[in-house]
C-alpha positions in Angstrom: -12.0 -3.8 16.8 -11.3 -3.5 13.0 -7.7 -5.0 12.2 -6.0 -4.1 8.9 -2.9 -5.2 7.6 -0.5 -3.0 5.4 2.5 -4.0 3.8 5.5 -2.1 3.6 4.4 -0.5 6.6 7.6 0.3 8.2 8.2 3.6 6.4 6.8 6.2 4.0 3.0 6.3 3.0 2.7 2.9 4.6 3.5 3.7 7.7 1.7 6.8 7.6 -1.0 4.7 6.7 -0.6 2.2 9.6 -0.5 5.3 12.2 -3.4 6.9 10.5 -5.5 3.5 11.1 -4.8 3.2 14.6 -5.7 6.7 15.0 -9.0 5.8 14.2 -9.2 2.8 16.4 -7.9 0.2 14.2 -5.6 -2.9 15.2 -2.7 -2.9 12.6 -0.6 -5.5 11.4 2.4 -4.1 9.4 4.8 -5.9 7.3 8.6 -5.2 6.8 11.0 -6.7 4.5 14.4 -6.2 6.0 14.2 -3.0 8.4 12.8 -4.6 11.6 13.9 -1.5 13.6 11.7 0.7 11.4 8.4 -1.2 11.6 9.4 -1.7 15.5 9.3 2.0 15.7 5.8 2.3 14.0 4.6 -0.2 16.3 6.0 1.8 19.7 4.5 4.9 18.1 0.9 2.9 18.0 1.3 1.8 21.2 2.2 4.6 22.9 -0.9 6.2 21.9 -2.7 3.4 23.6 -3.2 1.5 20.1 -2.5 -2.2 19.4 -0.2 -3.2 16.5 2.4 -6.1 15.3 5.2 -6.1 12.6 5.6 -9.1 10.8 8.4 -9.9 8.2 7.2 -10.3 4.4 9.0 -10.3 1.0 6.0 -9.6 -1.2 8.3 -10.4 -4.3 8.6 -14.1 -2.9 5.0 -15.6 -3.0 6.5 -19.2 -2.2 6.6 -17.1 1.3 3.0 -16.4 1.3 2.0 -19.9 3.0 3.9 -19.6 5.9 3.2 -15.9 6.3 -0.5 -16.4 6.4 0.0 -18.7 9.5 2.2 -16.3 11.2 -0.3 -13.7 10.5 -3.0 -16.1 11.9 -1.1 -16.6 15.0 -0.5 -12.8 15.5 -4.1 -12.0 15.1 -5.0 -14.7 18.0 -2.3 -13.8 20.7 -2.7 -9.8 20.0 -6.0 -9.6 19.1 -7.7 -13.0 20.1 -9.5 -12.9 16.5 -9.1 -14.8 13.3 -10.0 -12.5 10.7 -9.1 -9.3 9.1 -11.1 -6.3 8.1 -8.9 -4.5 5.8 -5.8 -5.0 3.2 -3.7 -2.4 1.9 -1.3 -3.5 -0.9 1.4 -0.6 -0.4 4.8 -2.6 -0.4 7.0 -1.7 -3.4 10.5 -0.4 -4.5 11.1 2.2 -7.3 13.6 2.4 -10.6 14.8 4.7 -12.7 16.0 3.4 -15.8 15.0 4.1 -19.6 13.6 1.0 -21.5 16.5 0.9 -23.5 18.4 -0.1 -20.1 16.0 -1.9 -18.3 17.5 -5.5 -17.6 15.0 -8.8 -17.0 15.9 -9.1 -13.7 15.2 -5.5 -12.6 11.7 -6.0 -14.9 10.9 -9.3 -13.1 11.8 -7.9 -9.5 9.3 -4.9 -10.2 6.4 -7.1 -11.3 7.0 -9.6 -8.5 6.4 -6.6 -5.6 4.2 -4.4 -7.8 1.6 -7.0 -9.2 2.2 -10.5 -8.9 2.7 -10.3 -5.4 -0.1 -8.4 -4.4 -2.1 -11.1 -6.8 -1.1 -13.9 -4.9 -1.3 -12.0 -1.4 -4.6 -10.9 -1.4 -5.6 -14.5 -3.0 -3.9 -16.1 0.0 -5.0 -14.1 2.7 -8.8 -13.7 1.2 -10.4 -16.4 3.4 -9.2 -14.3 6.5 -10.7 -11.3 5.2 -14.2 -10.6 6.9 -17.5 -9.7 5.0 -17.6 -6.1 4.9 -13.7 -5.4 4.6 -11.7 -3.3 2.3 -8.9 -3.7 0.3 -6.7 -0.3 -0.8 -4.1 -1.1 -3.5 -1.8 1.8 -3.7 -0.9 2.4 -7.3 0.6 5.6 -8.9 0.0 8.9 -11.0 2.4 7.1 -13.0 -0.2 5.3 -14.8 -1.8 8.7 -16.0 1.1 11.0 -16.5 3.9 9.4 -18.6 7.5 9.9 -16.9 10.5 8.8 -19.1 12.6 6.4 -16.6 9.7 4.6 -15.0 7.9 2.7 -17.4 8.2 -1.0 -15.8 7.0 0.7 -12.7 4.2 2.4 -14.2 3.0 -0.3 -16.2 3.1 -3.1 -13.2 1.1 -0.2 -11.3 -1.6 0.2 -14.0 -1.8 -3.3 -13.9 -2.8 -3.2 -10.2 -5.3 -0.6 -11.2 -7.1 -2.7 -13.4 -6.7 -5.6 -11.1 -8.3 -3.4 -8.4 -11.6 -3.5 -10.3 -11.7 -6.7 -11.3 -11.3 -7.7 -7.3 -14.3 -5.2 -6.8 -16.2 -7.4 -9.1 -15.5 -10.7 -8.0 -15.8 -9.6 -4.3 -18.7 -8.0 -4.1 -20.7 -11.1 -3.1 -19.0 -11.2 0.3 -19.3 -7.1 0.5 -15.3 -6.8 0.1 -14.7 -3.4 -1.4 -11.8 -2.9 -3.5 -10.1 0.6 -4.4 -6.9 1.9 -5.4 -5.3 4.7 -4.2 -3.2 6.5 -7.0 -0.3 8.9 -5.3 1.5 11.4 -7.1 4.9 13.1 -6.2 5.5 12.4 -2.5 8.4 12.9 -0.4 9.4 9.5 0.6 12.8 7.1 0.1 11.2 5.5 -3.0 13.4 5.4 -5.6 16.1 7.1 -3.8 13.7 10.4 -2.8 13.6 13.8 -4.2 16.7 16.1 -4.5 15.7 20.1 -4.4 15.8 20.4 -8.0 13.5 17.6 -9.0 11.0 18.3 -5.8 10.9 22.1 -7.2 10.1 21.0 -10.6 7.2 18.5 -9.3 5.8 21.5 -7.4 5.6 23.9 -10.4 3.6 21.0 -12.0 1.3 20.7 -9.1 -2.0 22.9 -8.8 -1.4 23.4 -5.0 2.6 24.2 -5.5 3.9 21.5 -3.3 4.8 17.7 -3.9 2.9 15.7 -1.2 3.8 14.3 2.3 2.8 10.5 3.4 0.3 11.9 5.6 -1.5 13.4 2.3 -1.8 9.7 1.4 -2.0 7.9 4.6 -5.0 9.9 5.9 -6.8 8.8 2.4 -6.1 5.3 2.9 -7.6 5.2 6.4 -10.5 6.7 5.3 -11.1 4.2 2.8 -10.8 1.6 5.2 -13.7 3.1 7.4 -17.2 3.1 7.8 -17.3 6.5 6.3 -16.3 5.3 3.3 -18.4 2.1 2.9 -20.5 3.2 -0.4 -16.9 3.8 -2.7 -15.8 0.9 -4.5 -14.0 -0.1 -7.5 -12.6 3.2 -8.0 -9.0 4.6 -8.4 -8.4 7.9 -6.4 -5.4 9.9 -7.5 -3.9 12.0 -4.4 -1.5 14.3 -6.0 -2.6 17.7 -5.4 -3.3 18.0 -8.9 -0.4 16.9 -10.8 -0.5 17.9 -14.6 -4.2 18.9 -14.8 
């Protein structure tokens, strides 16, 4: 059985990706920062369908916790699946911020950098020995790297960095047959950044070719597909999943 790990898997796109991967027969390790109940609910849904999943606490913005997390992950792999390797990693965890450049504080800037760029870099580095030959990595970025939107400059900048990092990972991990791709969601109905109000959702829908904002499953399905054998020849790509946002 392929086993994948998804950071930020308790809600939104991460939860959808966890469920979609489980539906494809994968074992799932999902992480959460504070909401253990929401993470447990995702695990329960997977188990009710006959799948196997476990939730582990992780603050992706705290690189000092990664060694301890790796040990807990190894214990979970051994106890739940009698395994010692992963076949997939999804760097998805994050949070949003809506502030104009002139009002962003250094604390806010650093928090976004830590969870969206520094965290994925060093977490992937830490877990690389656990990734089996032929594994897939998916880094979740954002359409804000392509379309400039006032108020999200730091978030978009670090997502842009993660998009570039994805190509470098693909280059360096190729000898191990590990594929690395980025998935770039457009406007999605999640809780990120406080969610969407009706007026803002209508605006975003009007700017999208398919006439609506996306749902978590629109992105979760793509992530699961990229971790599946059917996508074994897709590598070093950034795939925008936005329904045609500002084209």
